[in-house]
LOPA-425983 format. One record per residue (C-alpha): residue in one letter; x, y, z; residue number from 1. Coordinates in pm, 1 decimal. Example, Ala and Ser with C-alpha at 12.3 -4.5 7.8 and 13.67 -1.06 7.14 Angstrom:
2
{residuo:a&c1:1230.0&c2:-450.0&c3:780.0&num:1} .
{residuo:s&c1:1367.0&c2:-106.0&c3:714.0&num:2} .
This chain:
362
{residuo:m&c1:2249.7&c2:1564.0&c3:1141.6&num:1} .
{residuo:k&c1:1971.4&c2:1208.8&c3:1231.5&num:2} .
{residuo:c&c1:1707.3&c2:1141.3&c3:1013.6&num:3} .
{residuo:h&c1:1425.4&c2:984.3&c3:1196.2&num:4} .
{residuo:l&c1:1204.5&c2:733.5&c3:993.9&num:5} .
{residuo:v&c1:828.0&c2:596.1&c3:1193.5&num:6} .
{residuo:y&c1:618.6&c2:383.6&c3:962.0&num:7} .
{residuo:s&c1:569.6&c2:-7.7&c3:988.0&num:8} .
{residuo:v&c1:821.7&c2:-281.7&c3:1104.5&num:9} .
{residuo:p&c1:831.1&c2:-648.1&c3:1130.5&num:10} .
{residuo:h&c1:899.6&c2:-842.6&c3:1435.4&num:11} .
{residuo:v&c1:1109.6&c2:-1072.5&c3:1291.4&num:12} .
{residuo:p&c1:1334.5&c2:-1254.1&c3:1580.0&num:13} .
{residuo:r&c1:1578.8&c2:-1493.6&c3:1551.4&num:14} .
{residuo:s&c1:1619.6&c2:-1660.2&c3:1903.7&num:15} .
{residuo:a&c1:1412.7&c2:-1784.9&c3:2236.7&num:16} .
{residuo:r&c1:1536.5&c2:-1398.7&c3:2407.6&num:17} .
{residuo:e&c1:1458.5&c2:-1204.0&c3:2161.4&num:18} .
{residuo:r&c1:1125.0&c2:-1328.4&c3:2193.3&num:19} .
{residuo:i&c1:1082.6&c2:-1299.2&c3:2529.1&num:20} .
{residuo:e&c1:1174.9&c2:-955.6&c3:2551.5&num:21} .
{residuo:l&c1:911.5&c2:-833.8&c3:2239.6&num:22} .
{residuo:r&c1:649.7&c2:-980.7&c3:2431.4&num:23} .
{residuo:i&c1:751.7&c2:-807.7&c3:2743.3&num:24} .
{residuo:r&c1:805.2&c2:-474.6&c3:2526.3&num:25} .
{residuo:r&c1:466.0&c2:-533.4&c3:2395.5&num:26} .
{residuo:t&c1:280.3&c2:-583.9&c3:2693.8&num:27} .
{residuo:l&c1:435.7&c2:-239.8&c3:2853.1&num:28} .
{residuo:g&c1:339.6&c2:-83.0&c3:2559.7&num:29} .
{residuo:a&c1:-34.5&c2:-202.6&c3:2587.1&num:30} .
{residuo:w&c1:-14.3&c2:-60.4&c3:2940.9&num:31} .
{residuo:g&c1:104.1&c2:303.7&c3:2793.2&num:32} .
{residuo:l&c1:471.2&c2:297.3&c3:2895.5&num:33} .
{residuo:g&c1:728.0&c2:432.3&c3:2660.6&num:34} .
{residuo:v&c1:872.7&c2:122.5&c3:2595.7&num:35} .
{residuo:g&c1:971.2&c2:85.0&c3:2238.3&num:36} .
{residuo:l&c1:887.0&c2:-238.4&c3:2028.5&num:37} .
{residuo:l&c1:1282.0&c2:-219.3&c3:1853.5&num:38} .
{residuo:g&c1:1524.8&c2:-403.9&c3:1998.7&num:39} .
{residuo:n&c1:1747.6&c2:-164.7&c3:1697.3&num:40} .
{residuo:r&c1:1647.0&c2:126.8&c3:1601.8&num:41} .
{residuo:q&c1:1950.6&c2:121.1&c3:1342.8&num:42} .
{residuo:p&c1:1911.6&c2:-255.9&c3:1174.0&num:43} .
{residuo:s&c1:2180.9&c2:-463.7&c3:958.8&num:44} .
{residuo:a&c1:2146.7&c2:-525.8&c3:587.8&num:45} .
{residuo:a&c1:2072.8&c2:-886.1&c3:678.1&num:46} .
{residuo:a&c1:1806.2&c2:-793.9&c3:899.8&num:47} .
{residuo:l&c1:1659.5&c2:-605.6&c3:617.9&num:48} .
{residuo:a&c1:1651.9&c2:-865.2&c3:372.0&num:49} .
{residuo:r&c1:1486.6&c2:-1156.4&c3:656.9&num:50} .
{residuo:w&c1:1189.8&c2:-866.3&c3:656.5&num:51} .
{residuo:p&c1:848.6&c2:-1058.5&c3:438.9&num:52} .
{residuo:v&c1:820.6&c2:-910.3&c3:72.4&num:53} .
{residuo:c&c1:480.1&c2:-722.0&c3:80.3&num:54} .
{residuo:s&c1:368.5&c2:-444.3&c3:171.6&num:55} .
{residuo:p&c1:383.9&c2:-180.2&c3:375.5&num:56} .
{residuo:f&c1:685.3&c2:-373.3&c3:503.7&num:57} .
{residuo:e&c1:884.0&c2:-323.4&c3:116.2&num:58} .
{residuo:n&c1:836.0&c2:100.0&c3:200.3&num:59} .
{residuo:t&c1:1010.1&c2:43.2&c3:562.1&num:60} .
{residuo:r&c1:1281.9&c2:-100.8&c3:423.6&num:61} .
{residuo:n&c1:1347.9&c2:92.7&c3:131.2&num:62} .
{residuo:l&c1:1267.2&c2:435.6&c3:279.6&num:63} .
{residuo:y&c1:1525.0&c2:366.8&c3:543.8&num:64} .
{residuo:r&c1:1782.1&c2:268.2&c3:310.9&num:65} .
{residuo:a&c1:1749.7&c2:587.7&c3:103.4&num:66} .
{residuo:l&c1:1745.5&c2:781.1&c3:456.4&num:67} .
{residuo:s&c1:2057.7&c2:581.3&c3:581.0&num:68} .
{residuo:s&c1:2291.6&c2:656.8&c3:316.1&num:69} .
{residuo:r&c1:2293.0&c2:998.5&c3:288.1&num:70} .
{residuo:a&c1:2267.1&c2:1068.1&c3:744.2&num:71} .
{residuo:p&c1:2241.0&c2:823.3&c3:1028.2&num:72} .
{residuo:t&c1:1912.5&c2:688.1&c3:1024.4&num:73} .
{residuo:l&c1:1683.6&c2:569.1&c3:1369.0&num:74} .
{residuo:l&c1:1392.8&c2:341.9&c3:1266.2&num:75} .
{residuo:y&c1:1027.3&c2:330.1&c3:1478.3&num:76} .
{residuo:h&c1:727.9&c2:176.3&c3:1454.0&num:77} .
{residuo:l&c1:446.9&c2:375.1&c3:1442.3&num:78} .
{residuo:s&c1:241.6&c2:269.6&c3:1713.8&num:79} .
{residuo:e&c1:587.4&c2:276.0&c3:1968.9&num:80} .
{residuo:r&c1:505.0&c2:552.1&c3:2253.5&num:81} .
{residuo:v&c1:829.5&c2:674.2&c3:2273.9&num:82} .
{residuo:r&c1:995.3&c2:1019.8&c3:2261.6&num:83} .
{residuo:c&c1:1241.8&c2:1140.7&c3:1980.5&num:84} .
{residuo:h&c1:1554.1&c2:1279.7&c3:2105.8&num:85} .
{residuo:f&c1:1564.3&c2:1594.6&c3:1820.1&num:86} .
{residuo:a&c1:1862.6&c2:1777.9&c3:1701.1&num:87} .
{residuo:p&c1:1812.1&c2:2123.1&c3:1568.8&num:88} .
{residuo:d&c1:1932.6&c2:2036.4&c3:1184.8&num:89} .
{residuo:d&c1:1747.2&c2:1660.7&c3:1223.1&num:90} .
{residuo:v&c1:1469.9&c2:1520.2&c3:965.5&num:91} .
{residuo:f&c1:1154.0&c2:1370.1&c3:1058.5&num:92} .
{residuo:v&c1:962.5&c2:1162.7&c3:817.1&num:93} .
{residuo:g&c1:665.3&c2:1007.5&c3:1015.3&num:94} .
{residuo:h&c1:341.8&c2:783.7&c3:968.6&num:95} .
{residuo:p&c1:79.6&c2:834.5&c3:1109.0&num:96} .
{residuo:l&c1:-69.4&c2:566.2&c3:1397.0&num:97} .
{residuo:f&c1:-273.9&c2:329.6&c3:1182.6&num:98} .
{residuo:p&c1:-558.4&c2:273.7&c3:1182.2&num:99} .
{residuo:h&c1:-737.6&c2:546.6&c3:1452.8&num:100} .
{residuo:q&c1:-710.0&c2:445.1&c3:1818.6&num:101} .
{residuo:k&c1:-912.8&c2:668.9&c3:2044.2&num:102} .
{residuo:n&c1:-698.2&c2:919.8&c3:2332.3&num:103} .
{residuo:v&c1:-350.8&c2:706.5&c3:2172.2&num:104} .
{residuo:h&c1:-65.9&c2:844.1&c3:2003.6&num:105} .
{residuo:g&c1:267.3&c2:708.6&c3:1848.2&num:106} .
{residuo:v&c1:585.6&c2:828.9&c3:1775.4&num:107} .
{residuo:t&c1:468.7&c2:1094.6&c3:1519.8&num:108} .
{residuo:e&c1:176.9&c2:1238.8&c3:1721.4&num:109} .
{residuo:l&c1:433.3&c2:1263.2&c3:2014.9&num:110} .
{residuo:a&c1:680.5&c2:1363.7&c3:1764.4&num:111} .
{residuo:a&c1:491.7&c2:1698.0&c3:1707.7&num:112} .
{residuo:r&c1:414.6&c2:1770.7&c3:2070.3&num:113} .
{residuo:q&c1:802.8&c2:1833.0&c3:2118.6&num:114} .
{residuo:t&c1:953.7&c2:2197.7&c3:2212.1&num:115} .
{residuo:c&c1:1264.2&c2:2082.0&c3:2006.6&num:116} .
{residuo:r&c1:1201.5&c2:2015.4&c3:1655.1&num:117} .
{residuo:p&c1:1392.0&c2:1890.7&c3:1340.1&num:118} .
{residuo:r&c1:1464.7&c2:2093.4&c3:1074.2&num:119} .
{residuo:v&c1:1258.9&c2:1934.7&c3:849.5&num:120} .
{residuo:f&c1:888.0&c2:1777.7&c3:980.8&num:121} .
{residuo:a&c1:747.2&c2:1484.9&c3:704.2&num:122} .
{residuo:i&c1:405.9&c2:1293.7&c3:736.7&num:123} .
{residuo:i&c1:391.5&c2:1016.0&c3:489.2&num:124} .
{residuo:t&c1:122.1&c2:815.1&c3:433.5&num:125} .
{residuo:p&c1:-133.9&c2:624.2&c3:218.2&num:126} .
{residuo:l&c1:-407.4&c2:866.3&c3:150.8&num:127} .
{residuo:h&c1:-797.2&c2:877.0&c3:-15.9&num:128} .
{residuo:c&c1:-1084.3&c2:1084.8&c3:52.8&num:129} .
{residuo:d&c1:-1371.1&c2:1088.2&c3:-71.6&num:130} .
{residuo:v&c1:-1530.4&c2:1419.8&c3:-246.7&num:131} .
{residuo:d&c1:-1825.5&c2:1360.9&c3:-18.8&num:132} .
{residuo:v&c1:-1706.4&c2:1261.3&c3:309.2&num:133} .
{residuo:k&c1:-1909.2&c2:1162.6&c3:598.0&num:134} .
{residuo:s&c1:-1855.5&c2:1116.4&c3:950.1&num:135} .
{residuo:e&c1:-1930.9&c2:747.2&c3:883.3&num:136} .
{residuo:h&c1:-1636.9&c2:779.9&c3:573.8&num:137} .
{residuo:i&c1:-1410.3&c2:463.3&c3:656.1&num:138} .
{residuo:n&c1:-1097.3&c2:649.9&c3:718.1&num:139} .
{residuo:r&c1:-1294.5&c2:989.6&c3:863.2&num:140} .
{residuo:q&c1:-1110.7&c2:979.6&c3:1231.9&num:141} .
{residuo:f&c1:-735.1&c2:855.6&c3:1060.1&num:142} .
{residuo:l&c1:-760.9&c2:1187.1&c3:852.6&num:143} .
{residuo:e&c1:-899.9&c2:1422.1&c3:1086.2&num:144} .
{residuo:d&c1:-596.1&c2:1218.1&c3:1330.3&num:145} .
{residuo:v&c1:-422.9&c2:1355.8&c3:1023.9&num:146} .
{residuo:d&c1:-553.2&c2:1720.7&c3:1021.1&num:147} .
{residuo:k&c1:-428.8&c2:1807.2&c3:1338.8&num:148} .
{residuo:l&c1:-64.6&c2:1708.8&c3:1265.0&num:149} .
{residuo:m&c1:-45.3&c2:1903.4&c3:973.7&num:150} .
{residuo:p&c1:-10.1&c2:2284.6&c3:1096.6&num:151} .
{residuo:t&c1:324.3&c2:2124.8&c3:1232.4&num:152} .
{residuo:a&c1:430.1&c2:1921.9&c3:931.3&num:153} .
{residuo:d&c1:617.3&c2:2111.5&c3:671.6&num:154} .
{residuo:v&c1:541.3&c2:1824.3&c3:379.3&num:155} .
{residuo:l&c1:285.0&c2:1513.9&c3:353.5&num:156} .
{residuo:f&c1:381.1&c2:1273.2&c3:123.8&num:157} .
{residuo:g&c1:83.3&c2:1154.9&c3:-10.2&num:158} .
{residuo:i&c1:84.5&c2:788.6&c3:-153.0&num:159} .
{residuo:m&c1:-241.8&c2:801.8&c3:-361.0&num:160} .
{residuo:g&c1:-279.6&c2:706.4&c3:-696.7&num:161} .
{residuo:e&c1:-312.7&c2:1022.7&c3:-959.1&num:162} .
{residuo:y&c1:-731.9&c2:920.3&c3:-953.4&num:163} .
{residuo:w&c1:-711.5&c2:1065.2&c3:-579.4&num:164} .
{residuo:w&c1:-502.8&c2:1376.5&c3:-629.4&num:165} .
{residuo:d&c1:-698.8&c2:1518.4&c3:-850.0&num:166} .
{residuo:r&c1:-973.3&c2:1502.6&c3:-662.0&num:167} .
{residuo:w&c1:-812.5&c2:1606.6&c3:-344.6&num:168} .
{residuo:d&c1:-910.8&c2:2001.7&c3:-452.4&num:169} .
{residuo:a&c1:-1286.5&c2:1936.2&c3:-382.4&num:170} .
{residuo:s&c1:-1197.3&c2:1676.1&c3:-42.5&num:171} .
{residuo:p&c1:-1264.7&c2:1923.7&c3:271.2&num:172} .
{residuo:f&c1:-883.0&c2:1898.2&c3:349.8&num:173} .
{residuo:a&c1:-797.3&c2:2109.8&c3:69.0&num:174} .
{residuo:h&c1:-597.8&c2:2317.1&c3:260.7&num:175} .
{residuo:w&c1:-412.6&c2:2018.0&c3:239.2&num:176} .
{residuo:k&c1:-277.7&c2:2074.9&c3:-23.6&num:177} .
{residuo:r&c1:-27.6&c2:2344.8&c3:-26.2&num:178} .
{residuo:k&c1:228.5&c2:2066.5&c3:165.7&num:179} .
{residuo:m&c1:160.9&c2:1787.0&c3:-28.6&num:180} .
{residuo:v&c1:397.3&c2:1564.3&c3:-240.2&num:181} .
{residuo:r&c1:230.1&c2:1264.8&c3:-398.2&num:182} .
{residuo:l&c1:458.6&c2:1015.0&c3:-404.4&num:183} .
{residuo:d&c1:313.0&c2:641.6&c3:-654.9&num:184} .
{residuo:m&c1:345.6&c2:308.4&c3:-498.5&num:185} .
{residuo:a&c1:627.3&c2:122.8&c3:-601.8&num:186} .
{residuo:v&c1:757.9&c2:-255.6&c3:-684.1&num:187} .
{residuo:d&c1:1118.1&c2:-435.3&c3:-737.2&num:188} .
{residuo:v&c1:1016.5&c2:-624.1&c3:-1049.8&num:189} .
{residuo:m&c1:1276.2&c2:-842.3&c3:-1003.2&num:190} .
{residuo:r&c1:1100.2&c2:-998.2&c3:-719.8&num:191} .
{residuo:y&c1:790.4&c2:-1017.1&c3:-975.9&num:192} .
{residuo:p&c1:919.0&c2:-1195.3&c3:-1297.2&num:193} .
{residuo:r&c1:680.0&c2:-1205.4&c3:-1577.8&num:194} .
{residuo:v&c1:563.7&c2:-1609.0&c3:-1515.4&num:195} .
{residuo:k&c1:154.4&c2:-1475.9&c3:-1763.5&num:196} .
{residuo:r&c1:281.6&c2:-1581.0&c3:-2119.4&num:197} .
{residuo:r&c1:-44.1&c2:-1714.6&c3:-2193.9&num:198} .
{residuo:f&c1:-454.1&c2:-1682.3&c3:-2168.2&num:199} .
{residuo:n&c1:-714.1&c2:-1948.7&c3:-2159.1&num:200} .
{residuo:p&c1:-943.0&c2:-1998.8&c3:-2493.5&num:201} .
{residuo:p&c1:-1242.0&c2:-1711.0&c3:-2448.8&num:202} .
{residuo:g&c1:-1517.7&c2:-1791.9&c3:-2296.1&num:203} .
{residuo:k&c1:-1268.1&c2:-2008.9&c3:-2042.5&num:204} .
{residuo:r&c1:-1056.3&c2:-1737.3&c3:-1923.0&num:205} .
{residuo:g&c1:-1065.3&c2:-1610.5&c3:-1518.2&num:206} .
{residuo:f&c1:-1009.7&c2:-1353.5&c3:-1239.6&num:207} .
{residuo:l&c1:-823.3&c2:-1319.5&c3:-950.7&num:208} .
{residuo:y&c1:-900.2&c2:-1109.8&c3:-664.3&num:209} .
{residuo:i&c1:-535.1&c2:-1079.6&c3:-415.0&num:210} .
{residuo:g&c1:-631.8&c2:-880.4&c3:-68.5&num:211} .
{residuo:e&c1:-862.1&c2:-969.6&c3:253.1&num:212} .
{residuo:n&c1:-1235.3&c2:-985.7&c3:237.8&num:213} .
{residuo:d&c1:-1313.6&c2:-669.4&c3:379.5&num:214} .
{residuo:p&c1:-1574.6&c2:-452.9&c3:247.6&num:215} .
{residuo:r&c1:-1280.0&c2:-123.1&c3:224.5&num:216} .
{residuo:k&c1:-1181.0&c2:-361.4&c3:-64.3&num:217} .
{residuo:g&c1:-1501.6&c2:-402.5&c3:-251.4&num:218} .
{residuo:t&c1:-1528.7&c2:-756.3&c3:-217.5&num:219} .
{residuo:g&c1:-1902.3&c2:-740.5&c3:-145.7&num:220} .
{residuo:f&c1:-1958.5&c2:-552.5&c3:-517.0&num:221} .
{residuo:l&c1:-1688.6&c2:-854.8&c3:-653.6&num:222} .
{residuo:s&c1:-1903.8&c2:-1091.9&c3:-470.7&num:223} .
{residuo:e&c1:-2191.0&c2:-919.5&c3:-677.1&num:224} .
{residuo:l&c1:-2034.2&c2:-923.7&c3:-1020.7&num:225} .
{residuo:m&c1:-1947.9&c2:-1287.5&c3:-999.5&num:226} .
{residuo:t&c1:-2271.2&c2:-1386.3&c3:-1012.3&num:227} .
{residuo:r&c1:-2361.0&c2:-1333.0&c3:-1355.9&num:228} .
{residuo:a&c1:-2041.5&c2:-1312.3&c3:-1507.2&num:229} .
{residuo:d&c1:-1837.0&c2:-1601.4&c3:-1746.9&num:230} .
{residuo:g&c1:-1534.2&c2:-1694.5&c3:-1603.2&num:231} .
{residuo:r&c1:-1408.9&c2:-1813.5&c3:-1285.8&num:232} .
{residuo:c&c1:-1312.5&c2:-1597.5&c3:-1039.6&num:233} .
{residuo:g&c1:-1062.0&c2:-1694.5&c3:-731.6&num:234} .
{residuo:w&c1:-919.0&c2:-1534.9&c3:-454.0&num:235} .
{residuo:i&c1:-606.0&c2:-1527.8&c3:-227.7&num:236} .
{residuo:g&c1:-627.3&c2:-1341.6&c3:101.2&num:237} .
{residuo:a&c1:-720.1&c2:-1393.3&c3:439.1&num:238} .
{residuo:g&c1:-1073.2&c2:-1335.6&c3:603.2&num:239} .
{residuo:k&c1:-1471.0&c2:-1482.0&c3:625.6&num:240} .
{residuo:e&c1:-1537.6&c2:-1654.1&c3:245.0&num:241} .
{residuo:i&c1:-1614.2&c2:-1422.7&c3:-38.4&num:242} .
{residuo:p&c1:-2011.3&c2:-1572.0&c3:-227.0&num:243} .
{residuo:h&c1:-1942.5&c2:-1720.9&c3:-567.5&num:244} .
{residuo:v&c1:-1586.7&c2:-1597.5&c3:-512.1&num:245} .
{residuo:p&c1:-1376.6&c2:-1957.2&c3:-467.2&num:246} .
{residuo:r&c1:-1111.7&c2:-1945.9&c3:-241.5&num:247} .
{residuo:l&c1:-742.5&c2:-2050.5&c3:-398.8&num:248} .
{residuo:s&c1:-537.3&c2:-2013.1&c3:-59.8&num:249} .
{residuo:g&c1:-503.4&c2:-1813.1&c3:221.7&num:250} .
{residuo:a&c1:-245.8&c2:-1470.5&c3:258.0&num:251} .
{residuo:r&c1:123.5&c2:-1645.6&c3:206.9&num:252} .
{residuo:p&c1:399.7&c2:-1580.0&c3:6.8&num:253} .
{residuo:l&c1:380.9&c2:-1475.1&c3:-318.9&num:254} .
{residuo:d&c1:603.8&c2:-1697.2&c3:-499.2&num:255} .
{residuo:p&c1:711.9&c2:-1734.7&c3:-849.9&num:256} .
{residuo:v&c1:658.5&c2:-2055.6&c3:-879.6&num:257} .
{residuo:f&c1:304.8&c2:-2042.0&c3:-727.6&num:258} .
{residuo:m&c1:197.2&c2:-1767.3&c3:-937.6&num:259} .
{residuo:s&c1:302.6&c2:-1985.6&c3:-1189.0&num:260} .
{residuo:r&c1:73.2&c2:-2255.8&c3:-1170.0&num:261} .
{residuo:v&c1:-213.3&c2:-1987.6&c3:-1073.8&num:262} .
{residuo:t&c1:-161.5&c2:-1802.4&c3:-1434.0&num:263} .
{residuo:e&c1:-257.8&c2:-2154.0&c3:-1589.7&num:264} .
{residuo:d&c1:-575.8&c2:-2144.6&c3:-1462.2&num:265} .
{residuo:f&c1:-612.9&c2:-1725.0&c3:-1440.1&num:266} .
{residuo:d&c1:-595.6&c2:-1439.8&c3:-1659.8&num:267} .
{residuo:f&c1:-709.4&c2:-1115.5&c3:-1528.5&num:268} .
{residuo:f&c1:-634.2&c2:-970.6&c3:-1197.9&num:269} .
{residuo:v&c1:-921.5&c2:-719.2&c3:-1061.6&num:270} .
{residuo:s&c1:-954.8&c2:-478.4&c3:-781.0&num:271} .
{residuo:p&c1:-1280.7&c2:-417.9&c3:-638.5&num:272} .
{residuo:s&c1:-1182.9&c2:-142.8&c3:-388.5&num:273} .
{residuo:r&c1:-1375.5&c2:156.3&c3:-224.4&num:274} .
{residuo:a&c1:-1104.7&c2:361.9&c3:-118.7&num:275} .
{residuo:d&c1:-772.5&c2:191.2&c3:-202.5&num:276} .
{residuo:p&c1:-467.2&c2:478.8&c3:-242.6&num:277} .
{residuo:n&c1:-349.8&c2:295.3&c3:-537.8&num:278} .
{residuo:p&c1:-254.8&c2:-80.5&c3:-391.2&num:279} .
{residuo:t&c1:66.5&c2:-260.2&c3:-429.6&num:280} .
{residuo:t&c1:-96.6&c2:-565.2&c3:-624.3&num:281} .
{residuo:i&c1:-221.3&c2:-387.7&c3:-940.3&num:282} .
{residuo:l&c1:156.6&c2:-311.2&c3:-991.4&num:283} .
{residuo:e&c1:245.2&c2:-649.7&c3:-873.1&num:284} .
{residuo:s&c1:24.9&c2:-808.9&c3:-1112.6&num:285} .
{residuo:m&c1:96.4&c2:-554.2&c3:-1415.4&num:286} .
{residuo:a&c1:483.0&c2:-685.1&c3:-1316.8&num:287} .
{residuo:w&c1:366.2&c2:-1083.6&c3:-1348.7&num:288} .
{residuo:g&c1:208.2&c2:-1035.9&c3:-1718.0&num:289} .
{residuo:f&c1:-255.6&c2:-995.0&c3:-1599.8&num:290} .
{residuo:p&c1:-433.1&c2:-721.2&c3:-1737.1&num:291} .
{residuo:v&c1:-568.9&c2:-525.3&c3:-1512.7&num:292} .
{residuo:v&c1:-876.4&c2:-439.0&c3:-1439.3&num:293} .
{residuo:s&c1:-1017.3&c2:-251.3&c3:-1117.4&num:294} .
{residuo:t&c1:-1232.2&c2:69.2&c3:-959.0&num:295} .
{residuo:p&c1:-1148.6&c2:443.4&c3:-1071.8&num:296} .
{residuo:e&c1:-1146.9&c2:424.3&c3:-666.7&num:297} .
{residuo:s&c1:-847.5&c2:170.1&c3:-662.8&num:298} .
{residuo:g&c1:-683.7&c2:481.8&c3:-747.0&num:299} .
{residuo:y&c1:-541.1&c2:442.6&c3:-1135.6&num:300} .
{residuo:y&c1:-669.5&c2:523.4&c3:-1405.0&num:301} .
{residuo:a&c1:-776.3&c2:303.9&c3:-1694.2&num:302} .
{residuo:t&c1:-558.0&c2:336.4&c3:-1974.6&num:303} .
{residuo:n&c1:-503.2&c2:79.1&c3:-2282.3&num:304} .
{residuo:y&c1:-350.3&c2:-164.5&c3:-2061.9&num:305} .
{residuo:r&c1:-616.2&c2:-131.7&c3:-1759.4&num:306} .
{residuo:s&c1:-966.9&c2:-107.6&c3:-1769.9&num:307} .
{residuo:h&c1:-1201.8&c2:17.3&c3:-1547.7&num:308} .
{residuo:i&c1:-1515.0&c2:-111.7&c3:-1374.3&num:309} .
{residuo:f&c1:-1793.3&c2:112.0&c3:-1207.6&num:310} .
{residuo:r&c1:-1909.9&c2:5.8&c3:-792.0&num:311} .
{residuo:d&c1:-2221.2&c2:198.5&c3:-889.6&num:312} .
{residuo:d&c1:-2278.0&c2:37.4&c3:-1276.1&num:313} .
{residuo:l&c1:-2344.2&c2:-310.5&c3:-1256.9&num:314} .
{residuo:e&c1:-2416.3&c2:-367.9&c3:-1672.0&num:315} .
{residuo:a&c1:-2129.0&c2:-155.6&c3:-1728.9&num:316} .
{residuo:s&c1:-1858.3&c2:-387.9&c3:-1510.1&num:317} .
{residuo:l&c1:-2044.4&c2:-699.8&c3:-1673.5&num:318} .
{residuo:s&c1:-1952.8&c2:-515.9&c3:-2047.6&num:319} .
{residuo:v&c1:-1585.2&c2:-446.4&c3:-1948.5&num:320} .
{residuo:l&c1:-1538.6&c2:-878.5&c3:-1806.7&num:321} .
{residuo:a&c1:-1689.2&c2:-995.7&c3:-2137.7&num:322} .
{residuo:e&c1:-1523.7&c2:-765.6&c3:-2336.2&num:323} .
{residuo:l&c1:-1168.1&c2:-875.6&c3:-2183.8&num:324} .
{residuo:q&c1:-1362.7&c2:-1215.9&c3:-2119.5&num:325} .
{residuo:w&c1:-1318.4&c2:-1212.0&c3:-2575.5&num:326} .
{residuo:a&c1:-1035.4&c2:-1061.2&c3:-2655.2&num:327} .
{residuo:s&c1:-800.8&c2:-1167.0&c3:-2874.2&num:328} .
{residuo:e&c1:-463.2&c2:-1366.2&c3:-2726.5&num:329} .
{residuo:e&c1:-204.6&c2:-1135.0&c3:-2935.1&num:330} .
{residuo:d&c1:-449.6&c2:-828.1&c3:-2810.0&num:331} .
{residuo:l&c1:-408.4&c2:-917.2&c3:-2412.5&num:332} .
{residuo:i&c1:1.3&c2:-1018.5&c3:-2480.1&num:333} .
{residuo:n&c1:28.3&c2:-648.7&c3:-2620.5&num:334} .
{residuo:r&c1:-185.9&c2:-498.1&c3:-2314.0&num:335} .
{residuo:a&c1:83.0&c2:-765.2&c3:-2066.9&num:336} .
{residuo:n&c1:407.9&c2:-624.9&c3:-2211.3&num:337} .
{residuo:v&c1:285.8&c2:-245.4&c3:-2221.5&num:338} .
{residuo:a&c1:211.6&c2:-290.7&c3:-1873.8&num:339} .
{residuo:r&c1:544.4&c2:-452.6&c3:-1700.8&num:340} .
{residuo:r&c1:705.1&c2:-216.9&c3:-1926.4&num:341} .
{residuo:v&c1:525.0&c2:51.2&c3:-1719.4&num:342} .
{residuo:v&c1:631.9&c2:-92.9&c3:-1388.2&num:343} .
{residuo:e&c1:978.0&c2:-77.6&c3:-1515.7&num:344} .
{residuo:e&c1:998.2&c2:257.4&c3:-1613.5&num:345} .
{residuo:s&c1:800.7&c2:441.0&c3:-1394.6&num:346} .
{residuo:y&c1:685.3&c2:237.2&c3:-1078.1&num:347} .
{residuo:t&c1:1056.4&c2:177.5&c3:-884.3&num:348} .
{residuo:w&c1:1149.8&c2:250.3&c3:-564.5&num:349} .
{residuo:e&c1:1440.0&c2:494.8&c3:-636.8&num:350} .
{residuo:r&c1:1180.3&c2:738.0&c3:-785.6&num:351} .
{residuo:f&c1:998.4&c2:697.4&c3:-506.2&num:352} .
{residuo:t&c1:1279.6&c2:727.9&c3:-244.3&num:353} .
{residuo:n&c1:1410.5&c2:1038.7&c3:-437.1&num:354} .
{residuo:t&c1:1150.5&c2:1186.7&c3:-440.9&num:355} .
{residuo:v&c1:1112.4&c2:1166.6&c3:-53.7&num:356} .
{residuo:t&c1:1470.5&c2:1247.4&c3:-28.8&num:357} .
{residuo:q&c1:1437.3&c2:1575.6&c3:-288.2&num:358} .
{residuo:h&c1:1213.4&c2:1746.2&c3:-73.2&num:359} .
{residuo:l&c1:1377.9&c2:1694.7&c3:220.9&num:360} .
{residuo:g&c1:1649.6&c2:1806.6&c3:144.5&num:361} .
{residuo:l&c1:1870.0&c2:1499.2&c3:149.2&num:362} .
């Protein structure tokens, strides 16, 4: 028995020869030829350790480790145009090609067409789906691509918060539900130490956003909020400037030393997303010690340690921010303590990978 894992894989060539080989593979792949992007489908522990510590590579790294501890596992990048060679007792876990490209297929799509199929054919992908999905929905074409794969799939691992899971029955893709298993994202808390332990005085607190300037991430709503909210707002990420939200840094590794400096001026993490399965940045911020304020569409419900803002109610959202701005430091520290504990206990890679392997029968 072998496992076949298809996900996003970073390219970290160590030599001039490896860089040249990668360029050739990418060129041939762009021409539609069946050439793999990966020179090694069974990376060593040392190679895995060199990967960037960020999503989606953390997903791939932890899934590969879990699967390969149970059976020989072959790794594929989701955009490769190569065919898997299945034996009847093999297990396949594949992320569909993303983003959608018309008439272009990756490993998962090609595997679904093969006459010789594995014992288990599983799809794994982040998912969210508005109840009212129209043709202009931001991920409609990708969802339709997944829908074409569903007759082949034995199980669909949906990486999604409870907010989207609870609304799935009313979506146009409700017929997937009988095959779906919900997965919460995860973080390794050892990589995200508690760096936020003190808060700025009321009225002088700051809000932090980490991510791209992307309409799907709700950065327009964030800009609108910060034209009227009390307190500063800073941003770490790539893309064009966000009005009224000064950029602290472009996309970069968020190491503990850097984040310790950020905590001096910023006190809360804000996620303004229009549609997000359950962003890892929320879990990372909870681990660092930032109280979180997010839209419901970020995938998480409001709790005693996480507050909601609302894209369709600016005034209510401003009231939420003001409540945090003037909250007692004791209350904020209590929130941060609870949030850190929740991440440590509930959002672990062990839980994530065990859910996958159990439903694969491994």
